[in-house]
C-alpha positions in Angstrom: -11.4 -7.5 -4.0 -12.9 -9.1 -1.0 -11.8 -8.0 2.4 -10.5 -10.6 4.8 -10.6 -10.0 8.5 -8.3 -11.9 10.8 -8.5 -12.1 14.6 -4.7 -12.1 14.6 -4.8 -8.5 13.2 -5.7 -7.3 16.6 -2.8 -8.9 18.4 0.1 -6.8 19.4 3.7 -8.2 19.1 4.5 -10.8 21.8 5.6 -9.2 25.0 8.5 -11.6 25.7 12.0 -10.6 24.8 13.7 -11.4 22.6 11.0 -11.8 20.0 11.6 -14.7 17.6 11.4 -14.7 13.9 8.7 -17.3 14.2 6.6 -15.0 16.3 7.1 -12.2 13.7 6.2 -14.6 10.8 3.0 -15.6 12.5 2.2 -12.0 13.3 2.6 -10.8 9.6 1.2 -13.9 7.9 -2.4 -12.7 7.8 -1.2 -9.4 6.2 1.0 -10.7 3.5 -1.6 -10.9 0.8 -2.7 -7.3 1.3 1.0 -6.2 1.3 1.6 -8.1 -1.9 -1.6 -6.6 -3.5 -0.5 -3.1 -2.6 3.1 -3.7 -3.8 1.8 -4.9 -7.2 -0.4 -1.9 -7.6 2.4 0.6 -6.6 5.5 -0.9 -8.2 4.3 -3.7 -10.5 4.7 -7.5 -10.5 8.4 -7.7 -11.3 9.3 -5.6 -8.2 6.6 -6.6 -5.8 8.6 -9.3 -4.0 11.5 -7.0 -3.4 9.2 -4.3 -2.1 7.5 -6.7 0.3 10.8 -8.1 1.5 12.2 -4.6 2.1 9.0 -3.7 4.0 9.2 -6.8 6.1 12.8 -6.1 6.9 11.9 -2.6 8.1 8.9 -3.9 10.0 11.2 -6.5 11.8 13.7 -3.8 12.7 10.9 -1.5 14.0 8.5 -4.1 15.4 8.8 -2.7 18.9 7.4 0.6 17.7 4.1 -0.9 16.7 1.2 0.4 18.9 -2.1 -1.6 18.6 -4.1 1.5 19.8 -3.0 3.3 16.6 -4.3 0.6 14.2 -4.1 -3.1 13.2 -0.9 -4.8 12.2 -2.2 -4.7 8.6 -2.5 -1.0 8.5 0.9 -0.5 10.1 2.5 -2.9 7.6 0.7 -1.4 4.6 1.9 2.1 5.6 5.5 0.7 5.5 4.8 -0.8 2.0 3.4 2.5 0.8 6.5 4.4 2.1 8.9 1.9 0.6 7.0 2.1 -2.7 7.2 5.9 -2.7 11.0 5.6 -2.3 11.2 2.9 -5.0 9.1 5.0 -7.5 11.3 8.0 -6.8 14.4 5.9 -7.6 12.7 4.4 -10.7 11.6 7.7 -12.0 15.2 9.1 -11.8 16.5 5.9 -13.6 13.7 5.9 -16.2 14.3 9.6 -17.0 17.9 8.6 -18.1 17.1 5.3 -19.7 13.8 6.2 -21.5 11.8 3.4 -19.8 8.0 3.7 -19.5 6.0 3.1 -16.3 4.6 -0.4 -15.7 1.0 -1.6 -16.1 -0.1 -4.3 -13.7 -0.9 -7.6 -15.4 -4.4 -7.8 -16.8 -5.1 -4.1 -16.1 -6.8 -1.7 -18.4 -4.0 0.5 -19.7 -6.2 3.6 -20.0 -7.3 3.2 -16.4 -3.8 2.6 -15.2 -2.5 5.8 -17.0 -5.4 7.7 -15.5 -4.6 6.4 -12.0 -0.9 7.2 -12.5 -1.8 10.8 -13.4 -3.6 11.4 -10.1 -2.1 13.5 -7.3 0.0 11.4 -4.9 -2.6 11.4 -2.1 -5.5 10.6 -4.4 -3.6 7.8 -6.0 -2.6 6.2 -2.7 -6.2 6.5 -1.5 -7.5 4.8 -4.7 -4.9 2.0 -4.5 -5.6 1.3 -0.9 -9.4 1.6 -1.0 -10.3 0.2 -4.4 -7.5 -2.2 -5.3 -6.4 -3.5 -1.8 -9.9 -3.3 -0.4 -9.3 -1.3 2.8 -12.2 0.6 4.4 -11.9 4.4 4.5 -10.9 4.2 8.2 -8.1 1.7 7.5 -7.0 3.8 4.5 -6.8 6.8 6.8 -4.6 4.9 9.2 -2.2 3.8 6.5 -2.1 7.3 5.1 -1.8 8.9 8.5 -4.6 11.3 7.9 -8.3 11.8 8.9 -11.0 9.6 7.4 -12.6 12.8 6.0 -9.4 13.5 4.1 -9.5 10.0 2.6 -13.2 10.5 1.6 -12.3 13.8 0.0 -9.3 12.4 -1.8 -11.4 9.5 -3.2 -14.1 11.9 -4.3 -11.6 14.1 -6.1 -9.9 11.1 -7.6 -13.2 9.7 -9.0 -14.0 13.1 -10.4 -10.5 13.3 -12.1 -10.7 9.7 -13.3 -14.2 10.3 -14.8 -13.0 13.4 -16.6 -9.8 11.8 -18.0 -11.5 8.5 -19.0 -14.5 10.2 -20.7 -12.2 12.4 -22.9 -12.4 11.3 -26.5 
């Protein structure tokens, strides 16, 4: 996926109080596509809008905690999406265990690759989703994951090794 940079990504929330919903909408607009892409990858198309909405609601409630020196609005918002998706997966896993439902496969995705990605360790999977499927740099991925860039590089290396091994098995 192509990466899109926006000058707005470097803006901090407006300083005036109270902040308006229009200001918030303008602030998150450049990030919505990346949020949606990550939501599709983490919870599937049917649940993506709910996840993005939950994430935006949380971002609105916590908007004043955003600090531009810690990363762009996009990385802050994607971290919220990743956290909300983790919680949704935990709920879904508990429900699926009782109902016998299978995990989703994103539309048009290779089922073998999706199963292999689903089988990765949590940190490796999130790094793969953010870097390869959402299109973040390793530095941006590190900000979303709240870890060092070297940790992301290591997680991506380990994930590629694991994916190669699983996908090459007969």
